[in-house]
C-alpha positions, 0 to 999 in steps of 0.5 A, a space after each residue: 506377952 503377960 497375963 493377969 486379972 483385970 484391974 490388978 497390977 500383978 501379972 505373970 508371963 505367958 510362958 509361965 501361964 502356959 506351963 500350968 494350963 495342961 492340955 487346955 492350950 494347943 502347943 502351936 498357940 503356946 509357941 506363937 504367943 511365947 515367940 516374942 512376936 506379940 507384945 502387951 497384956 491379956 486381961 481376964 475378969 473371970 479367971 483368977 490368980 492363985 494366992 501364990 501368984 504363980 499360976 491361975 486357979 484351975 477351974 471352968 473360968 480358966 478353961 474358958 480363958 484358954 478357949 478364948 485365947 485359942 479362938 483369938 489366935 486362930 482368927 487373928 494371931 495366926 495371920 500376924 505370925 505368918 506376916 512376921 515370918 514373911 517379913 523375916 524371910 524377905 529381909 533374909 533374901 534381901 541381905 543374901 541378895 545384896 551379898 550375891 549382887 556384889 559378886 555379880 557386879 564384880 564380875 561385870 566390871 571385869 574387862 573379860 566380861 564386858 559382853 555381859 555388862 553390855 547386856 545390862 546396859 541394853 535394858 530399856 527401862 531402868 530405875 532411879 532413886 529418890 536422891 537422883 535428880 528426877 528427869 520428869 519426862 522420862 519417868 514412867 512409873 514407880 516400883 511397888 516394892 522398895 529396894 537397896 542399891 549396892 552403892 548405897 550399901 557400900 556408902 552406909 556400910 550396913 546395907 540399910 541405906 536407900 536406893 539412892 545412897 547418901 549425901 547431897 542431891 546430885 546436880 544432874 541425872 547420871 548418864 550411863 549409871 548402872 545401879 545394882 539393886 535388891 528388893 526387900 523390906 528395906 530401902 526406898 521405892 525406885 522410879 522406873 525410867 527410860 534412858 539413863 540408869 539402866 541396871 540389874 535388880 533381884 526380885 524374890 517372888 512366889 511365881 504362882 502358876 509358873 514352873 520356871 526357876 527364874 525369869 529375866 525382864 529385859 525391859 526393866 532389868 529385873 531378875 525374878 527368882 521363883 522362891 516356890 521352886 523345888 530347887 530353890 527350896 532345897 538350897 534354903 537350908 544352906 545360905 552359902 549354897 543359896 547365894 551361889 545358886 542365885 549368882 549362878 542363875 544371874 550369870 546364866 540369865 545374862 549369858 542367855 541374852 547373848 545367844 541368837 534369838 532363834 537358839 535362845 529357847 533351846 539354850 534355856 531348856 539346856 540350862 534348866 535341865 542342868 540346874 538340878 545337878 548344879 544344886 546337888 553339887 552345891 549342897 552335897 559336893 563338899 560332903 561327898 568329896 570330904 572337903 571343908 569350906 575354906 580349908 582344902 583337904 590336906 592343908 593342915 600344918 605339918 608336925 
């Protein structure tokens, strides 16, 4: 972001402009316009650059320019900054979710946890990516948000692939296919289907009006994390803790589906009651025990 006089080529950076406006611009406006979220040029007809071209002349025209910038930011710019922050957070959740989903997938592929894999296979509505052959009779809708599948991330290496992976279109739909996907700004929209391609998907939402930390849609196989929940907010400061927290929730949610229906609500209350202590352990356990991540205490080399 730069600023200059209308009709003249010379400009100065907004950061340089802000340093010489004193208290004419609020700090939050300066921080936002210097953040890199905005590009382009501000042109002014009345305010004039000082002959040294390092700052604008301090007069009523400069004060009026600052008022106009402040009003624009309050009406337009602030919304854009919020959108940029939300997009960055969505991308962060998706990237962390991809890493956590690999843990869950690895666990479900172990023979000892076949009963949990059976839960995933029991979901009645699954999703297929755009590279799957479309079984038109089975398609019942399209998800509103794009998602990345674990398979696509493995094939592309950087996790930036779509929901169907790379390569040529397959000759037929994938019977028994179990996709593991994470919603977010990257990827492709996936179609919801009945029959094949059931799987598990992570979805991050501000679950307005709900005090639940998570909800599992057993029809569509979507695990929704409540990003407004206080425990989720506590774990936000530690990415390692946040990943482990969502992995624990995912395993807990699937395990609850193995409980008899008449006991499920009681077990849900028990798991919910245990979540605060689990979050505390994730965030404070290593510190209180004197542990260091990746290096057990006392493992230093002998001298």
